[in-house]
N, C-alpha and C positions, 0 to 999 in steps of 0.2 A: 552325437556327431562323432566322426572318426577322430578320437582324441589324440592330440599330438604329444606323445610321451618321448618322441625323439628329441632328447635334450641337447643343448649345446655341448654337454660333456662328451658327446660322441666324437668330437674332434679336438678335444683338449688333451694335450700330452701331460701325463701325470708324473708324479715323483717316481724315483727309481724302484723298479720291481712291482709297481702297483698296476692295477687293471681298472679301466673305466668300463662299466656296463651301461651303454646307452640303450635301454630297452624300450622298444615300442611293443606293447603287449600284443603279440601275434594272435593269441587266442581271442582277445577282445576284438581285434580287427575282424577276424572270421565270424565271431558272434554278431558283430554289428552288421555284417554283410547279409545276414539272414533277414534283416528287417527291410523289406522292400520300400523304397521311397523314390517315387518317380517311375518313369517309363524305361524299362530295361530292354525293350525290343531293339533288334539291330536297326541302326539308323543310316540313312544315306547321306552322301556328301552335301555340303552346304551349296546353295544355289549359286554362290559367287565363284565356285570352282568348277570350271568346265573341263572334263577329261576327254572331250571329243576333238580330234585334230581338225583345225580349220586350214585346209590347204590353200596356199597363196602362190607358191612357186611350184617346183617339182616335188614329187614325193618319192623318197628312196626307201627300200625295204632291206632289212638286215636280219638274217637268221643264222645262228651258230650251227644249227643242225642240218638245215637244208640249203643254205647259201653256198656260193662259190666265190673263191678268191678273184676270179676273172670276170664275174658277172657285172652288168651295168647297174643293177639294183633298182631299175625303173619299174619293175612289176613284182608281184608276189611270186611268180614263177621264175624270176631271174634275180633273186635276192642276193645281196652281197653277204659275205661271211663275217666280215670285220667291221665293227662299228667305227673304228678309227678311219678306215678307208671311206666310209660314207660321210663322215664329218669333213674329211679332206676334200671330197668331191663336191659336197653341197655348197650352195651359194646363199646369199641373203634371201630370206623368206621361204626357203625350202623346209620340208618336213621330213623327218626320219622316223620310220616305224620299226621297232625292234622286237623280235620274237623272243621267247623264253630262251634262257641260256646264260652262260657266264662269259663276260666280255672283258678281255684283259689287254686290249690294244694290239698294235702291230707286233707280230711274232710273240705274242703273249708276254710282253715286257712288264705288264702289271698295271698300267695306267692309261687313261684316255685324256686327250687334250684338244681343245679348240683354241689355238693360240698358246704360246708358251707362258708358263707361270711367271708372274712378275715382270712381264715384258709387253703389256698391253699398250703402252705409249708408242711402241715402235710400229711403223706402218705394216711390216710383215707379220706382226703378231696381234693385230687388233681383234682378231677373231671374226665371228660371223653371227648374224642375227638369224638363228635357226631354231626349230622346235623339234624336240626328241621325245617320243612316246614309247615306253616299254609296255610289256604285258600282253603281247600277242601270241597266239598259237603259232606253231611252225608254218602253217599254210596261210596265216593271216585271216582266217575265217572268223576268229573270235578274239575279243580283247577282254581279259580278266587278269588284273595284276596280281591277284592272290593265287589264282590257279596256274597262270603262266608267268613264272617269276623271271624277270630280267634283272640280272645282278652283276655287280662289279665286286668280285670277291677274290682278291689275290691270295695265293698260297705261299709258294717258296720264292716268289719274286722279291728282289730288293731294289728299291728305287727311292729317289729323293724329290719326287714331284707329287702333287696332289693326286689322289685316286682319279679325280675328274677335275680338270681345270677348264673353266668356261670363260673366255673373253668375248666381249661384244661391245666394241668401242668405236665411236666416230672420230674423225680427225678434229683437232681443235678448230673452232670457228664454224663447224658444220651447222647449217640451218635448215636441212631438209626434214622429211617425215621421220618420226621415231620408229625404231625397229622393235621387233618382238623376239623374245627369248622364252622358250618353255622347256622345262625338264620335268617329265611326268612319268611316274610309274617305274622307277628304278630302285633297286636295293643296293645300298652301299654298306659293305661288311668287311671289316679288317680282322674278324675273329679267327680266320685260318692263318693269318699272316703275323699277328701280334705274338710277341714273346710273353709267355706266362710261366709262373711256377707250376709244376705238375701238382695236381690236387693231392693233398694228403692231410686229412683232418688231425692226424697225430703229430704233425710238425707245424708249430706256430709260425715258423719262418715263411711258410708257403701262403699264408693268408687264405686258408680254405675254411669257410664257416660251417659247412655241413657236407654230408655225403652226396647230396643231390646237385651241387654246383659243379659245372663242367671242369673248371680249372682252379688253380690257385690264383693269386693276385697277379695283376699286370706288372711287368718288370720295366721300370722307367729307363730312359736312356742313361747310360753310365752307371746304372745299378748292377750289382753282381751278388744277389743273394746266394747263400751257400745251400743250394738245393737243386734237384733236377729241374730242367726247364724244357718247354716245348714251344715251337714257333720259330720264326725266321727274322723278324725285324721289329724294332721298337722306336724308330725315329719319330720326329714331329712332322709327319705328312698329313695334310688336310684330307678329309673325305671329299667334299665338294667345295671347290674354291671358285668364287665368282669375281670377275672384274667387268662390270656390265653397266648399261644405261638403257633408257627407253622403257618399254613395257616388259616386265620380267615376271615369270611365275615359276615356282617350284612346288609341285603338288604330288600327292599320292605316292610319296617315296618313303623308304625306310632307311634310317641311318642307325646302324647298330655296331657296337664295338669299335667306335671311331676313336683313334688314339690322339687326335689333335683336331677338335671341333667336328661337329656334324656338318654344319654350313658355316663357312667364314668367307667374307667377301667385302668388296668395295663397290659402292653404287654411285653412278653418275646421275645426271639429270634424268628424272623419270620416276616411275613407281614400280616397286617390287612387292609381290605378293607371295608369301610362304604359307601354304595352307594344306591341311589334311595330310600331314606327314606324321610319322612316328620316329621319335628320337629316343634311343634307349642304350644305356651304357656308353655314353660319349665322354671323353676326357676333355678338360679345359672348359668348354661350353658347348651346348647343343647348337645354338645359333648366335652368331655375332656378325652384323653387317654395319660397316662404317660408310658415311658419305665420303665421296671422293670428288669434290668440286671446290672451286674457289668460294670464299665466304659469301660473295654476292649472290651465288646460285644456290645456296643451301635451301631457301624457300621452295625451290623447284624439285626437291628430293623428298620422297615419302615411302613408307614401308608399312605393310599390314601383315601381321603374324597371327593367324587365326585357325581354329579347329585343328590344332596339333596336339599330340600326346607326347609329353616330355618326361621321361623317367630315368632315374639313376645316372645323373650327370656327376662326374667325378672330378676331384681337384687335380691340380697339376702333378702332385707327388703324394706318396703314401703318408706324408706328414700332415696332410689336410690343411695346408697353410694358405693357399690362394687358388683362385679360379674355382671351378665347380659350379658354374651358373647354368640355369636352363636357358633363359633368354636375357640378352643384354641390350638395354637402350643405349646406343652408342652416339658419338658426336657426328656432325656433318649432315644430319638428316632432320629436317624441320618437323615433320609430322610422322609419328609412329603410333599405330593402333595395334594393341595386343588384346585379343578377346576370344572367348569361347574355347580356351585351351584347357588341358589338364596337365598340371605340374605336380609330380610326385617323386618323393625319395631323392631329391637333389642334394648332394652332399655339402654344398655351401649355401646356395639360395636358389629359389625357383626363378626369380627375376631380379636383375640388378639395374638400377637407374644410375648411370655413371655421370660424372661431373667433369667434362673435358673441354667444353667449348672455350674459344680463345678470349672471349670477353663476357662480362656479366650480362650485358644486354642480349647477346646471342643465346646465352644460357637461359635467360628469362623468356626468350621467344620460343623455345622448344615446346612442342606439343607432344606430351608423353601420355597417351591414353592407355589405361589398363583397366579393363572392365569385363564382367561376366566370365570369370575364370574360376575353375576348381583347383584347390590346392590340398595336398595331403602328405604328411610325413617328410616335409622338407626341413632342413636345418633352419632355414629362414624362408619365409614366403617372399618377402620383398626386402632388398637391401638398398638403402639410399647412400650412395657414395658422395662425399663432399670434399672440396679442395682443402687440404691441410688440416682435416679434422677426422675424427673417428667416424666410421660408417654407422648408419642407423638401421636397426632391424625392425621390420614392420610386419606383424601378422596379418593374414588376409582380412580379418574382421576390422582392421584399423587402417586399411589402405586409403580410405577417404580422408584420413587426417594428414596424409603425406602431401604437402603443398607442391612438391615437385611433380606429382602425378595429376593429370587432368588436361582439359576440362572433363573428360569422361573417366569416372572412377567407381561407378556403382557396380554392384552385383558380384564382387569377389567374395569367395567363401571357401571354407573347408568343404571337401567333398561330402555330400549328405550320406547318411547311413543308407544301406540297402542296395548299393551299386555292386551287388555280388557278381554280376556278369563280368564287370570290369576287373574287380579284385581277383577273381578266379582265373582270368585270362593271363595275368602276370605269372611268369614262371615262379612257382611257389618256393622252391629251395632258395632261389636268388632273393626273393622278397624277404623271406624269413632271415636270411643271412644279413641283409641290410638292416632290418628292424631290430636285430640283436647285435649290431655292430659294437665292437669294443676295441680299444687301443691300449697296447702296453708300451710304456716308455721306460727305459733304464739308462742310467748314466754311470760312468766309471772314470776313475782318475788314477794314473800310475805315475807317481813322482819320479820313479827311476827309469821311465821309458827313455829311449834314445832321444826322441824329440824334445821332451821336457828337460833333459840334461843340457842339450844344446841351447834351448831357450834361456835357461838360467845363466849360462855363460855370457849371453848377449843382452841380458836384462829384459827379455821378452816374456809375455804372458805364458803361463802354464796352460796346457791343453788337456781336455778330457774327451771322452767319446760318449755318444748317445746312440742308442738303438731304439728305433720305433717300429713296432710290429702291430699292424692292424689285423683284425680277424677277417677283413675283406677289403679289397681295393681294386676296383675296375676289372673284376673277374669277367671271364667270357660269358656272354648271354647267348642262349640258343636262338640263333637268328630266325629259325623257322617259326618259333613261338611269337616273335614280334608281330607277325601277320595277324595273330589272333586278337590283337588289340583294336583293330578297325571296327567301328560301329558298335561299341559296347555301351556307350552312354549317349543317350539321345540329345543332340545339340551341343555336346561338349567333347573336346578331343577329336581325334581323327574319326571321321564318319566312314561308312561303307562306301568305297569308291564306286562311281557310276560307270 
């Protein structure tokens, strides 16, 4: 099996001047990949995920290269140029088809919105129940999300909104038919916008693990490492934020270099499906959806997270102290199904089952199904959080023993040997950097510093300083290579989009 030598020491801060080598034997990993186990032929998307638009209202066309700012968007030959304009124009049940290109909102402000972030309870910002499909050729004669990339990739823009905020809410007391929301075939990438240390393998401050990684480490908000930097922003802006209800699907998307979650959201009454996506090098967590209903309506909320590939999720800071989960079982949702995913190289845990419900009875009623998933090289495969007690780390082979998981818990395992197509599709310098991750921590104390002299005058505690320097932290991943991960393991992870 792909042996998990990625020890917990990878994220433990050591004594002054010492270095922890958390070595996952890269050579052994490559050797194991030569032993074919299972079918490595490219696989197609799961049957539960349809990537074909089902037109109900009007259909709008958007093309960055052939569209016009003044067009009505109602045909392929009169496409709009701006995705934001199409969203503003569309009404419930309309479909928006988006051709290849980079879409940055009105006047290239850097973000897209359907209703303002954090304001979905206001009538003017409830959003719309619309479907958005990317991946079309400029003339809309072909749809191929890998060939015709539709991306949201800001560069020098600075903004304080999610890259894409999607609201779709009904007024309180609404009893009509459920609405539909689809986001399909988009690439969300902060890699050109994030602030990173400039790569320099000879300067440990930069967090550059090897010559092949594109940048040094990500620079967190309020951090100021003494080294050259590249990029424009490092705030806590979400990639895709949802405040939705009804029938919701997010499929065939790529979330890469996301500095504050891949998908974060609130779910009202209804069902949300997150399927056939790739999450790679996301900070905080790849996916976190909370229920947003009163307690009596929690049984009416469900979520399915399946056939996704989740790699290299990073903790909140370079100290590796919190967050860093692939998927989080959150509160306010009665039934959650997580299956047929690949979780690999997540810096805290692949999956966290949190303990946040308001009463023990509600907590007991939660259905947290976790089954038929592949895991490899995660610090923890499953973390069970509990109220007022230490969390519990559970390896994939023992998930059936976790009483908080179920009734479905079968089929979780470390990725079998021989999945060379998948391993080789990961950017190799990035993978090697993670698997040889090491952290240096040093402390110092100066009794004669100005601060400590003042503290002694007032009887306050003395202060020291601590420096933490990881060999790698949330470095930029080459977004083009993220596409290579579709369809590499038959039946697990993101399949080849149809």
